[in-house]
ROSE-4610 file (N, C-alpha, C; in Angstrom, 1 decimal, always signed):
// ROSE-4610
residu = [M/M/M/T/T/T/D/D/D/E/E/E/T/T/T/P/P/P/V/V/V/A/A/A/V/V/V/V/V/V/I/I/I/G/G/G/A/A/A/T/T/T/G/G/G/G/G/G/I/I/I/G/G/G/S/S/S/A/A/A/T/T/T/G/G/G/R/R/R/I/I/I/L/L/L/S/S/S/S/S/S/R/R/R/G/G/G/Y/Y/Y/R/R/R/L/L/L/M/M/M/L/L/L/V/V/V/S/S/S/R/R/R/S/S/S/E/E/E/E/E/E/K/K/K/L/L/L/H/H/H/A/A/A/Q/Q/Q/A/A/A/G/G/G/E/E/E/L/L/L/D/D/D/A/A/A/E/E/E/Y/Y/Y/F/F/F/V/V/V/S/S/S/D/D/D/A/A/A/T/T/T/Q/Q/Q/F/F/F/D/D/D/Q/Q/Q/V/V/V/E/E/E/A/A/A/A/A/A/T/T/T/K/K/K/Q/Q/Q/A/A/A/Q/Q/Q/E/E/E/A/A/A/F/F/F/G/G/G/Q/Q/Q/V/V/V/D/D/D/S/S/S/I/I/I/I/I/I/N/N/N/C/C/C/V/V/V/G/G/G/S/S/S/L/L/L/I/I/I/L/L/L/K/K/K/P/P/P/A/A/A/H/H/H/L/L/L/T/T/T/T/T/T/Q/Q/Q/K/K/K/E/E/E/L/L/L/E/E/E/Q/Q/Q/T/T/T/L/L/L/A/A/A/L/L/L/N/N/N/V/V/V/T/T/T/T/T/T/A/A/A/F/F/F/A/A/A/A/A/A/I/I/I/R/R/R/A/A/A/A/A/A/S/S/S/T/T/T/V/V/V/M/M/M/R/R/R/E/E/E/R/R/R/G/G/G/G/G/G/S/S/S/V/V/V/I/I/I/L/L/L/F/F/F/S/S/S/S/S/S/A/A/A/A/A/A/A/A/A/R/R/R/I/I/I/G/G/G/L/L/L/T/T/T/N/N/N/H/H/H/E/E/E/A/A/A/I/I/I/A/A/A/A/A/A/A/A/A/K/K/K/G/G/G/A/A/A/V/V/V/E/E/E/G/G/G/L/L/L/I/I/I/K/K/K/S/S/S/A/A/A/A/A/A/A/A/A/T/T/T/Y/Y/Y/A/A/A/G/G/G/K/K/K/N/N/N/I/I/I/R/R/R/V/V/V/N/N/N/G/G/G/I/I/I/A/A/A/P/P/P/G/G/G/L/L/L/V/V/V/E/E/E/T/T/T/P/P/P/L/L/L/T/T/T/E/E/E/V/V/V/I/I/I/W/W/W/S/S/S/R/R/R/P/P/P/R/R/R/S/S/S/A/A/A/E/E/E/T/T/T/S/S/S/K/K/K/A/A/A/L/L/L/H/H/H/P/P/P/L/L/L/G/G/G/R/R/R/L/L/L/G/G/G/K/K/K/P/P/P/E/E/E/E/E/E/I/I/I/A/A/A/S/S/S/L/L/L/A/A/A/A/A/A/W/W/W/L/L/L/V/V/V/D/D/D/P/P/P/Q/Q/Q/N/N/N/S/S/S/W/W/W/I/I/I/T/T/T/G/G/G/Q/Q/Q/V/V/V/I/I/I/G/G/G/I/I/I/D/D/D/G/G/G/G/G/G/L/L/L/A/A/A/S/S/S/L/L/L/K/K/K/T/T/T/G/G/G]
num = [1/1/1/2/2/2/3/3/3/4/4/4/5/5/5/6/6/6/7/7/7/8/8/8/9/9/9/10/10/10/11/11/11/12/12/12/13/13/13/14/14/14/15/15/15/16/16/16/17/17/17/18/18/18/19/19/19/20/20/20/21/21/21/22/22/22/23/23/23/24/24/24/25/25/25/26/26/26/27/27/27/28/28/28/29/29/29/30/30/30/31/31/31/32/32/32/33/33/33/34/34/34/35/35/35/36/36/36/37/37/37/38/38/38/39/39/39/40/40/40/41/41/41/42/42/42/43/43/43/44/44/44/45/45/45/46/46/46/47/47/47/48/48/48/49/49/49/50/50/50/51/51/51/52/52/52/53/53/53/54/54/54/55/55/55/56/56/56/57/57/57/58/58/58/59/59/59/60/60/60/61/61/61/62/62/62/63/63/63/64/64/64/65/65/65/66/66/66/67/67/67/68/68/68/69/69/69/70/70/70/71/71/71/72/72/72/73/73/73/74/74/74/75/75/75/76/76/76/77/77/77/78/78/78/79/79/79/80/80/80/81/81/81/82/82/82/83/83/83/84/84/84/85/85/85/86/86/86/87/87/87/88/88/88/89/89/89/90/90/90/91/91/91/92/92/92/93/93/93/94/94/94/95/95/95/96/96/96/97/97/97/98/98/98/99/99/99/100/100/100/101/101/101/102/102/102/103/103/103/104/104/104/105/105/105/106/106/106/107/107/107/108/108/108/109/109/109/110/110/110/111/111/111/112/112/112/113/113/113/114/114/114/115/115/115/116/116/116/117/117/117/118/118/118/119/119/119/120/120/120/121/121/121/122/122/122/123/123/123/124/124/124/125/125/125/126/126/126/127/127/127/128/128/128/129/129/129/130/130/130/131/131/131/132/132/132/133/133/133/134/134/134/135/135/135/136/136/136/137/137/137/138/138/138/139/139/139/140/140/140/141/141/141/142/142/142/143/143/143/144/144/144/145/145/145/146/146/146/147/147/147/148/148/148/149/149/149/150/150/150/151/151/151/152/152/152/153/153/153/154/154/154/155/155/155/156/156/156/157/157/157/158/158/158/159/159/159/160/160/160/161/161/161/162/162/162/163/163/163/164/164/164/165/165/165/166/166/166/167/167/167/168/168/168/169/169/169/170/170/170/171/171/171/172/172/172/173/173/173/174/174/174/175/175/175/176/176/176/177/177/177/178/178/178/179/179/179/180/180/180/181/181/181/182/182/182/183/183/183/184/184/184/185/185/185/186/186/186/187/187/187/188/188/188/189/189/189/190/190/190/191/191/191/192/192/192/193/193/193/194/194/194/195/195/195/196/196/196/197/197/197/198/198/198/199/199/199/200/200/200/201/201/201/202/202/202/203/203/203/204/204/204/205/205/205/206/206/206/207/207/207/208/208/208/209/209/209/210/210/210/211/211/211/212/212/212/213/213/213/214/214/214/215/215/215/216/216/216/217/217/217/218/218/218/219/219/219/220/220/220/221/221/221/222/222/222/223/223/223/224/224/224/225/225/225/226/226/226/227/227/227/228/228/228/229/229/229/230/230/230/231/231/231/232/232/232/233/233/233/234/234/234/235/235/235/236/236/236/237/237/237/238/238/238/239/239/239/240/240/240/241/241/241/242/242/242/243/243/243/244/244/244/245/245/245/246/246/246]
x = [+0.8/+0.0/+0.9/+0.5/+1.2/+0.6/+1.3/+0.7/-0.5/-0.8/-2.1/-3.3/-3.1/-4.2/-4.8/-6.0/-6.5/-6.6/-6.5/-6.6/-7.7/-8.6/-9.7/-9.6/-9.8/-10.1/-11.5/-12.2/-13.6/-13.8/-14.2/-14.4/-15.9/-16.1/-17.4/-17.7/-16.7/-16.7/-17.6/-18.0/-18.8/-20.2/-20.7/-22.1/-22.7/-24.0/-24.7/-24.2/-24.1/-23.5/-22.0/-21.3/-19.9/-19.5/-20.2/-20.0/-20.2/-21.3/-21.7/-20.6/-20.1/-19.1/-17.8/-17.4/-16.2/-16.4/-17.5/-17.7/-17.6/-18.3/-18.3/-16.9/-16.2/-14.9/-13.9/-14.0/-13.2/-13.5/-14.7/-15.1/-14.5/-14.2/-13.6/-12.1/-11.5/-10.1/-9.4/-10.1/-9.5/-8.8/-7.7/-7.0/-7.7/-8.0/-8.9/-8.2/-8.4/-8.2/-9.6/-10.0/-11.3/-11.1/-12.0/-11.8/-13.1/-13.0/-14.2/-13.8/-14.8/-14.4/-14.5/-15.1/-15.3/-14.3/-13.3/-12.2/-12.7/-13.7/-14.2/-14.8/-15.7/-16.3/-15.3/-14.4/-13.4/-12.5/-12.2/-11.3/-12.1/-13.3/-14.1/-14.3/-14.6/-14.8/-13.5/-12.4/-11.1/-10.7/-11.0/-10.8/-11.6/-12.8/-13.7/-13.3/-12.7/-12.4/-10.9/-10.1/-8.7/-8.2/-8.6/-8.3/-7.5/-6.9/-6.3/-7.3/-7.1/-8.0/-7.3/-8.0/-7.5/-8.6/-8.5/-9.5/-9.3/-10.4/-10.3/-11.6/-11.6/-12.8/-12.7/-13.7/-13.6/-14.0/-14.4/-14.6/-13.3/-12.2/-11.0/-10.0/-9.7/-8.8/-7.6/-6.9/-5.6/-5.7/-6.8/-7.0/-7.4/-8.1/-8.4/-7.2/-6.4/-5.1/-4.2/-4.2/-3.3/-3.8/-5.1/-5.7/-5.3/-5.4/-5.1/-3.6/-2.8/-1.3/-0.9/-1.6/-1.3/-1.6/-2.7/-3.1/-2.0/-1.5/-0.5/+0.8/+1.2/+2.4/+2.2/+1.0/+0.8/+0.7/+0.1/-0.1/+0.7/+1.3/+2.1/+1.3/+0.0/-0.9/-2.3/-3.0/-4.5/-5.2/-6.1/-6.8/-8.2/-8.8/-10.2/-10.3/-11.1/-11.6/-13.1/-13.8/-15.2/-15.7/-16.3/-16.7/-18.2/-18.4/-19.8/-20.3/-19.6/-20.1/-21.3/-22.3/-23.5/-24.3/-25.5/-26.3/-27.8/-28.6/-30.1/-30.7/-31.4/-32.2/-33.4/-34.6/-35.8/-36.6/-36.3/-36.9/-37.1/-38.2/-38.3/-37.2/-37.0/-35.9/-36.2/-37.4/-37.7/-37.5/-37.4/-37.2/-35.7/-34.9/-33.5/-32.6/-31.9/-31.0/-29.7/-29.0/-27.8/-26.8/-26.7/-25.8/-26.2/-27.4/-27.8/-27.4/-27.6/-27.2/-25.7/-24.9/-23.5/-23.0/-23.7/-23.3/-23.6/-24.7/-25.1/-24.2/-23.8/-22.8/-21.4/-21.0/-19.7/-19.7/-20.7/-20.8/-20.9/-21.5/-21.7/-20.8/-20.7/-19.9/-18.4/-18.1/-16.7/-16.0/-16.7/-16.1/-15.8/-16.8/-16.6/-15.4/-15.3/-14.2/-12.9/-12.8/-11.6/-11.2/-12.1/-11.8/-11.2/-11.7/-11.2/-9.7/-9.5/-8.2/-7.2/-7.6/-6.7/-6.4/-7.4/-7.2/-6.2/-6.3/-5.4/-3.9/-3.6/-2.3/-1.9/-2.7/-2.3/-2.5/-3.3/-3.6/-2.9/-2.0/-1.4/-0.6/+0.1/+0.9/+0.1/-0.8/-1.4/-2.8/-3.4/-4.8/-5.7/-7.0/-7.8/-9.3/-10.1/-11.5/-12.0/-12.8/-13.4/-14.9/-15.5/-17.0/-17.5/-18.4/-19.1/-20.5/-21.2/-22.7/-23.5/-24.5/-25.5/-26.8/-27.9/-29.2/-30.3/-31.3/-32.5/-33.0/-32.8/-33.4/-32.7/-31.6/-30.9/-31.5/-32.3/-32.7/-34.2/-35.0/-36.4/-36.8/-37.9/-38.3/-39.0/-38.4/-39.0/-39.3/-40.5/-40.8/-39.9/-39.5/-38.6/-37.2/-36.7/-35.4/-34.4/-34.7/-34.0/-32.5/-32.1/-30.7/-29.9/-30.5/-29.8/-29.8/-30.8/-30.9/-29.8/-29.7/-28.6/-27.3/-27.0/-25.7/-25.4/-26.3/-26.1/-26.0/-26.8/-26.7/-25.2/-24.7/-23.3/-22.3/-22.6/-21.7/-21.8/-23.0/-23.1/-22.3/-22.3/-21.5/-20.0/-19.6/-18.2/-17.8/-18.7/-18.3/-18.0/-18.8/-18.6/-17.4/-17.2/-16.0/-14.7/-14.7/-13.5/-13.2/-14.2/-14.0/-13.3/-13.7/-13.0/-11.6/-11.4/-10.1/-9.1/-9.4/-8.5/-8.5/-9.3/-9.3/-8.0/-7.2/-5.9/-4.9/-5.2/-4.4/-5.0/-6.0/-6.7/-7.4/-7.9/-8.6/-10.1/-10.9/-12.3/-13.1/-14.1/-14.9/-16.4/-17.1/-18.5/-19.3/-20.6/-21.4/-22.6/-23.1/-24.3/-25.4/-26.6/-27.7/-28.8/-28.7/-29.7/-31.1/-32.1/-33.3/-33.2/-34.3/-34.2/-33.7/-32.6/-32.0/-32.1/-32.3/-32.5/-31.1/-30.7/-29.5/-29.8/-28.8/-29.0/-29.3/-28.7/-28.9/-30.4/-31.1/-32.5/-33.5/-33.0/-33.9/-35.1/-34.9/-36.0/-37.2/-36.9/-38.0/-38.6/-37.7/-38.2/-38.6/-38.3/-38.7/-40.1/-40.7/-42.0/-43.0/-44.0/-44.8/-45.4/-46.0/-46.6/-45.6/-44.5/-43.6/-42.9/-42.7/-42.1/-43.0/-44.3/-45.2/-45.3/-45.3/-45.3/-44.1/-42.9/-41.7/-41.6/-42.1/-42.2/-43.0/-44.1/-45.1/-44.4/-43.4/-42.8/-41.9/-41.5/-40.6/-41.4/-41.4/-42.2/-42.1/-40.9/-40.7/-41.4/-41.9/-42.6/-41.9/-40.6/-39.8/-38.6/-38.0/-36.8/-35.5/-34.4/-33.2/-32.5/-31.6/-30.7/-29.3/-28.5/-27.1/-26.3/-26.6/-25.8/-26.0/-27.2/-27.5/-26.7/-26.6/-25.8/-24.3/-23.8/-22.4/-22.1/-23.0/-22.8/-22.5/-23.2/-23.0/-21.6/-21.3/-20.0/-18.9/-19.0/-17.9/-17.9/-19.0/-19.0/-18.3/-18.5/-18.0/-16.5/-15.9/-14.5/-13.8/-14.5/-13.8/-13.1/-11.8/-11.1/-11.8/-12.6/-13.3/-14.3/-14.6/-15.5/-14.8/-13.6/-12.7/-13.0/-14.0/-14.3/-15.5/-15.8/-17.0/-16.4/-16.8/-16.4/-17.4/-17.5/-18.4/-19.9/-20.2/-21.6/-22.1/-23.4/-24.1/-25.3/-25.2/-26.1/-27.1/-28.4/-29.5/-29.7/-29.9/-30.3/-31.3/-32.5/-33.6/-34.9/-35.0/-36.3/-37.2/-36.6/-37.4/-37.8/-37.5/-38.0/-37.7/-36.5/-36.2/-36.6/-37.0/-37.2/-38.5/-39.3/-40.6/-41.7/-42.9/-44.1/-45.1/-45.7/-46.7/-48.1/-49.1/-50.4/-51.1]
y = [-1.2/+0.0/+1.3/+2.2/+3.5/+4.5/+5.6/+6.7/+7.3/+7.0/+7.5/+6.7/+5.6/+4.8/+5.5/+5.9/+6.8/+6.0/+6.7/+6.1/+6.8/+6.0/+6.6/+6.0/+6.8/+6.4/+6.5/+5.4/+5.4/+5.2/+6.2/+6.2/+5.8/+4.9/+4.3/+3.3/+2.5/+1.7/+0.5/+0.1/-1.1/-0.9/+0.4/+0.7/+0.5/+0.8/+0.5/+1.4/+2.7/+3.6/+3.4/+3.2/+3.0/+1.8/+0.7/-0.6/-0.4/+0.2/+0.4/+1.3/+2.3/+3.2/+2.5/+1.6/+0.8/-0.1/-0.7/-1.6/-0.8/+0.3/+1.0/+1.6/+2.1/+2.6/+1.5/+0.3/-0.8/-1.3/-1.3/-1.7/-0.7/+0.5/+1.5/+1.6/+0.7/+0.6/+1.4/+1.9/+2.6/+1.7/+2.1/+1.5/+2.0/+1.2/+1.6/+1.3/+2.3/+2.1/+2.2/+1.1/+1.1/+1.3/+2.2/+2.6/+2.4/+1.7/+1.5/+1.0/+1.0/+0.5/-1.0/-1.7/-3.1/-3.9/-4.5/-5.2/-6.4/-7.1/-8.3/-8.0/-6.9/-6.6/-6.0/-5.2/-4.7/-5.7/-6.7/-7.8/-8.5/-8.8/-9.5/-8.6/-7.3/-6.4/-6.2/-6.0/-5.8/-7.0/-8.2/-9.4/-9.4/-9.0/-9.0/-8.0/-6.9/-5.8/-5.7/-6.6/-6.5/-5.1/-4.7/-3.4/-3.5/-2.4/-2.3/-1.8/-2.0/-1.5/-1.0/-0.2/+0.4/+0.6/+0.0/+0.0/+1.4/+2.1/+3.5/+4.0/+4.8/+5.5/+6.9/+7.1/+8.3/+9.6/+9.4/+10.6/+11.2/+10.4/+10.8/+11.4/+12.6/+13.2/+12.4/+12.0/+11.4/+10.0/+9.3/+8.0/+8.2/+9.2/+9.4/+9.9/+10.7/+11.1/+9.9/+9.0/+7.8/+6.9/+6.8/+6.0/+6.6/+7.9/+8.5/+8.5/+8.6/+8.6/+7.1/+6.2/+4.8/+4.5/+5.1/+5.0/+5.7/+6.8/+7.5/+6.7/+6.1/+5.3/+4.0/+3.4/+2.2/+2.4/+3.5/+3.7/+4.9/+5.7/+6.8/+8.1/+8.0/+9.2/+8.9/+10.0/+9.9/+10.9/+10.4/+11.3/+11.7/+10.8/+11.1/+10.6/+11.3/+10.9/+11.0/+9.9/+9.9/+9.5/+10.4/+10.1/+9.7/+8.4/+7.9/+7.7/+8.1/+7.9/+8.8/+8.2/+9.0/+8.3/+8.8/+8.2/+8.6/+8.0/+8.2/+8.4/+9.5/+9.7/+10.5/+9.9/+10.5/+10.8/+12.0/+12.4/+13.9/+14.4/+15.9/+16.4/+17.7/+18.2/+17.9/+18.0/+17.8/+16.4/+15.4/+14.1/+13.6/+14.5/+14.2/+14.5/+13.6/+13.9/+14.6/+15.1/+15.8/+14.8/+13.6/+12.6/+12.2/+12.1/+11.7/+12.8/+14.1/+15.1/+15.1/+15.0/+15.0/+13.8/+12.7/+11.5/+11.8/+12.4/+12.8/+13.7/+14.7/+15.7/+15.1/+14.2/+13.5/+12.6/+11.8/+10.9/+11.6/+12.8/+13.5/+14.7/+15.6/+16.8/+16.5/+15.8/+15.6/+14.7/+13.7/+12.8/+13.6/+14.4/+15.2/+16.2/+16.8/+17.7/+17.0/+15.8/+15.0/+14.6/+14.4/+14.1/+15.3/+16.4/+17.7/+17.9/+17.7/+17.9/+17.0/+15.7/+14.7/+15.0/+15.5/+15.8/+16.9/+17.9/+19.0/+18.6/+17.5/+17.0/+16.1/+15.1/+14.1/+14.5/+15.6/+16.1/+17.4/+17.8/+19.1/+19.3/+18.3/+18.4/+18.2/+17.2/+16.8/+17.3/+17.8/+18.1/+16.9/+17.0/+15.8/+16.2/+15.3/+15.4/+14.9/+15.6/+15.2/+15.2/+14.1/+14.0/+13.8/+14.7/+14.6/+14.4/+14.0/+13.7/+14.6/+15.2/+16.0/+15.1/+15.7/+15.0/+16.0/+15.4/+16.3/+16.9/+16.3/+16.9/+18.2/+18.5/+19.8/+20.9/+20.5/+21.5/+21.8/+21.0/+21.2/+20.9/+21.4/+21.0/+19.7/+18.7/+17.4/+17.1/+16.7/+16.4/+15.4/+15.7/+14.8/+14.6/+15.6/+15.5/+16.6/+17.1/+18.3/+18.0/+16.9/+16.6/+16.4/+15.5/+15.2/+16.4/+17.2/+18.4/+19.4/+19.5/+20.4/+20.0/+18.7/+18.1/+18.3/+17.9/+18.0/+19.4/+20.3/+21.7/+22.2/+21.8/+22.1/+21.6/+20.3/+19.7/+20.6/+21.0/+21.9/+23.1/+23.8/+24.9/+24.6/+23.5/+23.0/+22.8/+22.2/+22.0/+23.3/+24.3/+25.5/+26.3/+26.3/+27.0/+26.3/+24.9/+24.2/+24.2/+24.2/+24.3/+25.6/+26.7/+28.0/+28.0/+27.5/+27.5/+26.7/+25.6/+24.7/+24.7/+25.6/+25.7/+26.0/+26.8/+27.1/+26.0/+24.9/+23.7/+22.6/+23.0/+22.2/+21.0/+21.2/+20.3/+20.6/+19.8/+20.0/+19.4/+20.1/+19.6/+19.8/+18.6/+18.6/+17.7/+17.9/+17.1/+16.4/+15.4/+14.7/+14.7/+15.1/+15.1/+14.2/+12.9/+11.9/+12.1/+11.5/+11.3/+10.0/+9.3/+8.1/+7.0/+6.3/+5.3/+4.0/+2.9/+1.6/+1.0/+1.2/+0.7/+0.0/-0.7/-1.3/-0.3/+1.0/+2.0/+2.4/+2.5/+2.9/+1.8/+0.6/-0.6/-0.5/+0.1/+0.3/+1.0/+1.8/+2.6/+1.8/+1.4/+0.8/-0.7/-1.3/-2.7/-2.9/-1.8/-1.8/-1.2/-2.0/-1.6/-0.2/+0.1/+1.4/+2.5/+2.5/+3.6/+3.6/+2.5/+2.5/+3.2/+3.0/+3.6/+5.1/+5.5/+6.9/+7.6/+6.9/+7.5/+7.6/+6.6/+6.7/+7.8/+8.0/+9.1/+10.5/+10.6/+11.9/+12.3/+11.2/+11.4/+11.5/+12.6/+12.7/+11.5/+10.9/+9.8/+8.5/+8.6/+7.5/+6.2/+6.4/+5.2/+5.7/+4.8/+5.1/+4.9/+5.5/+5.4/+4.1/+3.7/+2.5/+3.0/+2.3/+2.7/+2.9/+2.0/+2.1/+3.5/+4.0/+5.3/+6.4/+6.4/+7.4/+7.2/+5.9/+5.7/+6.1/+6.0/+6.4/+7.9/+8.7/+10.1/+10.4/+9.7/+9.9/+9.6/+8.6/+8.2/+9.2/+9.8/+10.8/+12.1/+12.5/+13.7/+13.6/+12.4/+12.3/+12.1/+11.8/+11.6/+12.9/+12.8/+13.9/+14.7/+14.0/+14.6/+15.7/+15.6/+16.6/+17.5/+17.9/+18.6/+20.1/+20.6/+22.0/+22.2/+21.2/+21.2/+21.2/+22.3/+22.3/+23.2/+23.0/+23.8/+23.5/+22.4/+22.1/+21.0/+21.0/+20.0/+19.5/+18.3/+17.9/+16.9/+17.3/+16.4/+15.2/+14.1/+12.9/+12.2/+12.6/+12.4/+12.1/+11.7/+11.5/+12.7/+13.9/+15.2/+15.6/+14.9/+15.2/+16.7/+17.2/+18.5/+19.7/+19.4/+20.5/+20.5/+19.4/+19.3/+19.1/+19.7/+19.4/+18.9/+17.8/+17.2/+17.2/+17.1/+16.9/+18.2]
z = [+0.0/+0.0/+0.0/-0.8/-0.8/+0.1/+0.2/+1.1/+0.5/-0.8/-1.4/-1.0/-0.3/+0.2/+1.5/+1.5/+2.6/+3.9/+5.0/+6.3/+7.1/+7.7/+8.5/+9.9/+10.9/+12.3/+12.5/+12.9/+13.2/+14.7/+15.4/+16.8/+17.1/+18.0/+18.2/+17.1/+16.7/+15.5/+15.7/+16.9/+17.1/+17.2/+17.2/+17.2/+15.8/+15.7/+14.4/+13.3/+13.5/+12.4/+12.3/+13.4/+13.3/+12.5/+12.8/+12.1/+10.6/+10.2/+8.8/+8.2/+8.9/+8.3/+8.1/+9.0/+8.8/+7.6/+7.4/+6.3/+4.9/+4.8/+3.6/+3.2/+4.2/+4.0/+3.6/+4.2/+3.9/+2.5/+2.1/+0.7/-0.3/+0.1/-0.8/-0.7/+0.0/+0.0/+1.1/+2.1/+3.2/+4.1/+4.7/+5.8/+7.0/+8.0/+9.1/+10.5/+11.3/+12.8/+13.4/+14.0/+14.7/+16.2/+16.7/+18.1/+18.9/+20.0/+20.8/+22.2/+23.1/+24.5/+24.6/+23.6/+23.7/+22.9/+23.5/+22.8/+22.1/+22.7/+22.1/+20.7/+20.7/+19.5/+18.5/+18.9/+18.1/+17.4/+18.2/+17.6/+16.5/+16.7/+15.7/+14.4/+14.6/+13.5/+12.7/+13.5/+12.8/+12.0/+12.4/+11.7/+10.4/+10.5/+9.3/+8.3/+8.7/+7.8/+7.5/+8.1/+7.9/+8.4/+9.6/+10.1/+11.4/+11.8/+13.1/+14.1/+15.4/+16.4/+17.6/+18.4/+19.6/+20.6/+21.8/+22.8/+23.5/+23.6/+24.1/+24.6/+25.7/+26.2/+25.5/+24.6/+23.7/+24.5/+25.8/+26.6/+27.2/+27.0/+27.6/+26.5/+26.6/+25.5/+25.2/+26.3/+26.1/+25.4/+25.7/+25.0/+23.5/+23.2/+21.8/+21.0/+21.7/+21.1/+20.9/+21.8/+21.7/+20.6/+20.4/+19.3/+17.9/+17.8/+16.5/+16.2/+17.3/+17.1/+16.7/+17.3/+16.9/+15.4/+15.0/+13.5/+12.7/+13.1/+12.4/+12.3/+13.4/+13.5/+12.6/+12.7/+11.9/+10.4/+10.0/+8.6/+7.9/+8.8/+8.3/+8.1/+8.3/+8.1/+8.7/+8.9/+9.2/+8.3/+7.5/+6.5/+7.0/+7.8/+8.3/+9.7/+10.5/+11.8/+11.8/+12.1/+12.1/+13.5/+14.2/+15.6/+15.6/+15.8/+15.8/+17.2/+18.2/+19.6/+19.8/+20.5/+20.8/+21.9/+22.2/+23.2/+22.9/+23.7/+23.5/+24.9/+25.1/+26.3/+25.9/+26.3/+26.0/+27.3/+27.8/+29.0/+29.0/+29.6/+29.8/+30.8/+30.8/+31.6/+33.1/+33.5/+35.0/+35.5/+34.6/+35.0/+34.7/+34.1/+33.8/+35.0/+35.4/+36.5/+36.1/+37.0/+36.7/+36.1/+36.7/+36.2/+34.8/+34.5/+33.1/+32.1/+32.5/+31.6/+31.4/+32.5/+32.4/+31.5/+31.6/+30.8/+29.3/+29.1/+27.7/+27.1/+27.8/+27.3/+27.1/+28.0/+27.8/+26.6/+26.3/+25.2/+23.9/+23.9/+22.6/+22.4/+23.4/+23.2/+23.5/+24.6/+24.9/+23.9/+23.4/+22.4/+21.1/+20.8/+19.6/+19.7/+20.9/+21.1/+21.1/+21.7/+21.7/+20.3/+19.4/+18.0/+17.3/+17.6/+17.0/+17.5/+18.8/+19.4/+18.7/+18.6/+18.0/+16.5/+15.8/+14.4/+14.2/+15.1/+15.0/+15.1/+15.7/+15.8/+14.7/+14.4/+13.4/+11.9/+11.8/+10.4/+10.2/+11.1/+11.0/+9.7/+9.2/+8.0/+6.7/+6.7/+5.4/+5.2/+6.3/+6.3/+6.4/+6.3/+6.4/+6.7/+7.1/+7.2/+8.6/+9.3/+10.5/+10.4/+10.8/+10.7/+12.1/+12.6/+13.9/+13.6/+14.7/+14.5/+15.4/+14.7/+15.4/+15.4/+15.3/+15.3/+14.8/+14.2/+13.9/+15.1/+16.3/+17.6/+17.9/+17.4/+17.6/+16.7/+15.7/+14.7/+14.8/+15.5/+15.7/+17.1/+17.6/+18.9/+18.9/+19.6/+19.8/+21.2/+21.6/+22.9/+23.6/+24.8/+25.7/+25.1/+24.4/+23.8/+24.4/+25.5/+26.0/+26.1/+26.7/+27.0/+25.7/+24.8/+23.6/+22.7/+22.7/+21.8/+22.3/+23.6/+24.1/+23.7/+23.8/+23.5/+22.0/+21.2/+19.7/+19.2/+19.9/+19.5/+19.8/+20.9/+21.2/+20.1/+19.7/+18.6/+17.4/+17.0/+15.8/+15.9/+17.1/+17.3/+17.2/+17.7/+17.7/+16.2/+15.4/+14.0/+13.3/+13.4/+12.7/+13.2/+14.5/+15.0/+14.7/+14.8/+14.5/+13.0/+12.2/+10.7/+10.4/+11.1/+10.8/+11.4/+12.5/+13.2/+12.4/+11.8/+11.2/+9.7/+9.1/+7.6/+7.1/+7.7/+7.3/+7.2/+8.0/+8.0/+7.0/+6.3/+5.3/+6.1/+7.3/+8.0/+7.9/+7.2/+7.0/+8.2/+8.7/+9.8/+9.3/+9.2/+8.9/+9.8/+9.7/+10.6/+9.8/+10.4/+9.9/+11.0/+10.6/+11.6/+11.2/+11.7/+11.3/+12.0/+11.4/+12.2/+12.9/+13.2/+13.9/+12.9/+13.4/+12.6/+13.3/+12.6/+13.2/+13.6/+14.8/+15.3/+16.6/+17.2/+18.5/+19.6/+19.5/+20.4/+20.5/+19.3/+19.3/+19.2/+19.4/+19.3/+20.3/+21.4/+22.4/+21.8/+20.7/+20.1/+18.9/+18.0/+16.7/+16.9/+18.0/+18.2/+18.7/+19.1/+19.7/+18.6/+18.2/+17.0/+17.2/+18.3/+18.5/+18.4/+19.1/+19.1/+17.7/+17.0/+15.7/+14.7/+14.8/+13.9/+14.1/+15.4/+15.8/+15.2/+15.4/+14.9/+13.4/+12.7/+11.2/+10.8/+11.4/+11.0/+11.2/+12.0/+12.2/+11.0/+10.3/+9.2/+7.9/+7.1/+5.9/+4.9/+4.8/+3.9/+4.5/+5.7/+6.2/+6.7/+6.9/+7.4/+8.2/+8.9/+9.6/+8.8/+9.2/+8.5/+8.7/+7.8/+8.0/+8.2/+9.0/+9.3/+8.0/+7.0/+5.8/+5.0/+5.2/+4.6/+5.2/+6.5/+7.2/+6.9/+6.9/+6.6/+5.2/+4.2/+2.9/+2.8/+3.6/+3.6/+4.2/+5.3/+5.9/+5.0/+4.2/+3.2/+2.1/+1.7/+0.7/+1.2/+2.4/+3.0/+3.2/+3.5/+3.7/+2.4/+1.3/+0.0/-0.5/-0.8/-1.3/-2.5/-3.2/-4.3/-3.8/-2.6/-2.0/-1.0/-1.3/-0.4/-0.3/-1.0/-0.8/+0.1/+0.9/+1.8/+3.2/+4.0/+5.4/+6.2/+7.4/+8.3/+8.1/+7.4/+7.1/+8.0/+8.3/+9.0/+8.1/+7.6/+6.6/+7.2/+7.1/+7.6/+6.7/+7.3/+6.6/+7.5/+7.3/+8.3/+7.7/+6.5/+5.9/+5.9/+6.0/+6.0/+7.3/+8.4/+9.7/+10.1/+9.9/+10.5/+9.6/+8.3/+7.4/+6.7/+6.8/+6.1/+7.0/+6.6/+7.3/+6.3/+6.5/+5.6/+6.3/+5.5/+6.0/+6.4]
């Protein structure tokens, strides 16, 4: 493999969207460093995709930095960092505990911030692409989404500021804002017929998203052919955040 073979670090690689992202990038010839807290899942996934892996708590700056530096040492470069770590909490503010809010912020905002910090080091010379995840919940008012909307709103602010800060280093920072996607994290919603139908009805296209659809957008954004895109948050949500039907 030459230095022209792209390298991606996928953080939260064993989740639904993270797994799909790893698969699509692998199919396009990327060399991968998969990052997650679960060594067992990482080991299996790395074997499937012929990838390297690094066990890390993505809420810890030093561990994310270590993972990206390991990728740089293993492959000679890091071209993309995709942070797929996230969480789900559906509670009104008055029922959300301080611990739950802090955990939501850590899993969504702190991990995103850690990815930006790491990128500023390993992409300093060559530039590259960082993908962070927002949510349709940060863009419209959804009942019982206060904690996750607050966290993802912060991520969107981070995307725009970091994109401006690191543009001079040719580091692009973009975001993806999905609607409800059928992943293990959201199974508590889509596995129940009544809540599944309610959720589908919120999306004008009348269905929930698939992890592969989100991963396809992530792969498109990190592709060097799309290197004039930065500071953007792209909705992929079946029309949830932008359309009203009926």
